[in-house]
Each structure stands twice: as C-alpha cells, then as structure tokens.
C-alpha positions as a Markdown table, in Angstrom:
| # | Residue | x | y | z |
|---|---|---|---|---|
| 1 | Ser | -11.0 | -14.5 | -5.3 |
| 2 | Asn | -14.8 | -13.4 | -5.5 |
| 3 | Leu | -15.7 | -13.7 | -1.5 |
| 4 | Ser | -17.4 | -10.5 | -0.9 |
| 5 | Leu | -16.2 | -8.3 | 2.0 |
| 6 | Ser | -18.8 | -8.2 | 5.1 |
| 7 | Gln | -20.3 | -5.1 | 6.3 |
| 8 | Asn | -17.5 | -5.4 | 9.5 |
| 9 | Glu | -14.5 | -5.7 | 6.9 |
| 10 | Arg | -16.0 | -2.8 | 4.7 |
| 11 | Lys | -15.8 | -0.7 | 7.6 |
| 12 | Gln | -12.7 | -1.8 | 8.7 |
| 13 | Met | -10.6 | -0.9 | 5.6 |
| 14 | Val | -12.8 | 2.9 | 5.8 |
| 15 | Asn | -11.2 | 3.2 | 8.8 |
| 16 | Glu | -7.5 | 2.4 | 8.0 |
| 17 | Glu | -8.0 | 4.3 | 4.8 |
| 18 | Gln | -8.3 | 7.3 | 6.5 |
| 19 | Gln | -6.1 | 6.6 | 9.3 |
| 20 | Ile | -3.6 | 6.4 | 6.7 |
| 21 | Gln | -5.3 | 9.5 | 4.6 |
| 22 | Val | -4.3 | 11.8 | 8.0 |
| 23 | Thr | -0.8 | 9.9 | 8.5 |
| 24 | Leu | 0.2 | 11.0 | 4.9 |
| 25 | Val | 0.3 | 14.6 | 5.3 |
| 26 | Glu | 2.9 | 14.2 | 8.1 |
| 27 | Glu | 6.1 | 15.4 | 6.6 |
| 28 | Asn | 10.0 | 14.1 | 7.5 |
| 29 | Glu | 9.0 | 10.3 | 6.9 |
| 30 | Ser | 11.2 | 8.6 | 5.5 |
| 31 | Trp | 10.7 | 6.8 | 2.1 |
| 32 | Asn | 9.9 | 3.4 | 3.3 |
| 33 | Val | 7.6 | 4.9 | 5.3 |
| 34 | Lys | 5.7 | 6.9 | 3.0 |
| 35 | Ile | 5.8 | 3.8 | 0.6 |
| 36 | Gly | 4.7 | 1.6 | 3.0 |
| 37 | Lys | 1.3 | 4.1 | 3.6 |
| 38 | Ala | 0.8 | 4.6 | 0.4 |
| 39 | Leu | 1.0 | 1.0 | -1.0 |
| 40 | Lys | -1.3 | -0.2 | 2.0 |
| 41 | Leu | -4.2 | 2.7 | 1.1 |
| 42 | Glu | -3.7 | 1.9 | -2.9 |
| 43 | Arg | -4.2 | -1.8 | -2.1 |
| 44 | Ile | -7.3 | -0.8 | 0.1 |
| 45 | Arg | -9.0 | 1.6 | -2.2 |
| 46 | Asn | -8.4 | -1.3 | -4.3 |
| 47 | Gly | -9.9 | -3.8 | -2.2 |
| 48 | Lys | -7.5 | -6.6 | -2.5 |
| 49 | Thr | -5.4 | -8.5 | 0.4 |
| 50 | Gln | -2.0 | -8.4 | 1.4 |
| 51 | Ser | -1.8 | -12.2 | 0.1 |
| 52 | Asp | -3.4 | -10.9 | -3.0 |
| 53 | Ile | -0.1 | -8.6 | -3.4 |
| 54 | Gly | 2.0 | -11.0 | -2.1 |
| 55 | Lys | 1.4 | -13.3 | -4.8 |
| 56 | Ile | 2.2 | -10.3 | -7.5 |
| 57 | Ile | 6.2 | -9.4 | -6.3 |
| 58 | Asn | 6.0 | -13.7 | -4.8 |
| 59 | Val | 6.5 | -12.9 | -1.0 |
| 60 | Thr | 3.9 | -13.8 | 1.9 |
| 61 | Phe | 1.7 | -11.6 | 3.3 |
| 62 | Gln | 3.6 | -11.4 | 6.1 |
| 63 | Gln | 6.6 | -9.6 | 4.2 |
| 64 | Ile | 3.6 | -7.4 | 2.9 |
| 65 | Gln | 2.7 | -6.6 | 6.1 |
| 66 | Lys | 6.1 | -5.5 | 7.1 |
| 67 | Tyr | 6.7 | -3.7 | 3.8 |
| 68 | Glu | 3.5 | -1.5 | 4.9 |
| 69 | Lys | 4.5 | -0.8 | 8.3 |
| 70 | Ala | 8.0 | 0.4 | 7.1 |
| 71 | Lys | 9.5 | -2.9 | 9.2 |
| 72 | Asn | 11.4 | -4.1 | 6.1 |
| 73 | Ser | 12.0 | -1.6 | 3.1 |
| 74 | Ile | 10.5 | -2.8 | -0.5 |
| 75 | Ser | 12.8 | -2.4 | -3.3 |
| 76 | Glu | 11.5 | 0.2 | -6.0 |
| 77 | Phe | 11.3 | -3.0 | -8.2 |
| 78 | Lys | 8.8 | -5.0 | -6.0 |
| 79 | Ser | 7.5 | -1.6 | -5.9 |
| 80 | Arg | 7.1 | -0.2 | -8.8 |
| 81 | Lys | 5.3 | -3.8 | -10.0 |
| 82 | Ile | 2.6 | -3.4 | -7.1 |
| 83 | Val | 2.1 | -0.3 | -8.3 |
| 84 | Lys | 1.7 | -1.3 | -11.8 |
| 85 | Ser | -1.2 | -4.2 | -11.1 |
| 86 | Phe | -3.1 | -1.2 | -10.1 |
| 87 | Gly | -2.7 | -0.2 | -13.3 |
| 88 | Lys | -1.2 | 3.6 | -12.0 |
| 89 | Asp | 1.9 | 5.3 | -13.8 |
| 90 | Tyr | 4.7 | 4.6 | -10.9 |
| 91 | Glu | 6.1 | 8.5 | -11.4 |
| 92 | Gln | 2.0 | 9.8 | -11.0 |
| 93 | Phe | 1.3 | 7.4 | -8.1 |
| 94 | Leu | 4.3 | 8.6 | -6.2 |
| 95 | Arg | 3.1 | 12.4 | -6.8 |
| 96 | Glu | -0.5 | 11.7 | -5.7 |
| 97 | Tyr | 0.5 | 9.9 | -2.2 |
| 98 | Asn | 3.4 | 12.4 | -1.7 |
| 99 | Val | 5.8 | 10.1 | -1.8 |
| 100 | Tyr | 8.7 | 11.7 | -3.1 |
| 101 | Thr | 12.7 | 10.3 | -3.4 |
| 102 | Ser | 14.5 | 12.4 | -0.8 |
C-alpha cells in the first residue's frame, strides 16, 4: 500500500534497525537467529511490513514474526524467495548480513 509511515513508526523502525545491527555482530548465534535478524533488517530497510513479506511466501504475518524472532525455522526456499523480492542475490545477502551456513 502507499500509506506513508507516521513519524513515530519511522522512528521505531530506525530504533529497531539500530538494535538489530548491534546484535548482528554477536557470534555463535544459530542460523535461525541470524537469518531471522537479517530478514527483519532488510524488510525494515525496504519499508515493508510483516504482512507484505507474508504475502510473498503465502504465510501470515504472525509466521513472519516467528521467523524473524527465530521461534520457527525458515526453509532456505522461503528465505531465498523473500530475498529475491528485495532484488538481492541470496549469497550476497548472506555475506552482507554476516549469515553463514555453519
């Protein structure tokens, strides 16, 4: 939708972005945690809602929330599909966000 974000929402997104950036450098995190944070940060940077992303892979926004918080693990197929929707190369995305398949 073309609804513009309120200043409060924008501020909240910037705060979230900064928090995630800080935690992204933490080592020894599981794949699920790292990919969840990376997908969330990329979503925020693209000004997308969890519902927007849910529509791309045909799941609810609650499911996206669970992926982002690493409560549920996301399949590589779904994460690739989301990253592709951001117009990014998957491998490049993983490197950019320091997500390694370990």
